N, C-alpha and C positions, 0 to 999 in steps of 0.2 A: 601702612605705617612708614614713617619717615626714617631713613637710615641715619645712624649717627656716624661721627667720624671714626669711631672704633670699628664699626662694621666695615668701613672702607679700608681701615688699616689691616684688617684680617682677610682682605681680598687675596685669593690664591695667586693672582697674577703678579702681585707686588710683595708677597710675604717674604721672599728671599732677598729683597733689596736692603741695603743699609738703612738704618732708622731715619736719618734726615731725608733720604730720597723717598722712603715709604710715606713720610708725612706729606711731602710735596705731591706725590702721586695721589694720595688719599684725598687731599684738598681739591686737586684738579678733578678727580672723579666725582666728588660730591657736587662741585659747582656745575659740572657738565650735566649730571642727573637732574639738578634743580632747574636748569635753564634750557634743556634740549628741546622742549616743546613750546617754548615761548615765542610770541610774536616779537618783531623788532621793538615795538613800544613797551611791551612787558619786560623785555630784556634790558632796555635802557632804564626803566623804573627800578628794576632789581638792583642794578649797579648803583644807581643814584641813592636809593634807600640804604644799601649796605655801606656806602661811603659816608653818608650822613651819620649813620649809627656808629661807625668807627670813630669819626672825629668828635662826636658828642661824648663818647666814652672816655676821651682823653682828658677832659676837664680844661680848666683855664690854663694857658701857658704861663710859665714862670718867666718874669722879665730877666733880661741879661743883667749880670752884676756889673756895676760901673767900676772900672779900675782907676 
């Protein structure tokens, strides 16, 4: 079963950290667990796909207003 970000947030090693720091550590731990056994090619594909997914979720950029 894949761990959720909430599972990482409840990690005993980071539970006493301030919330912003806990979020950063939880994300870092999740990425590490997802990529630790990957080959270099799989690792590159993982980041390429996640980058494409991120930019495609942003939609079309709004043009600058002309002053």
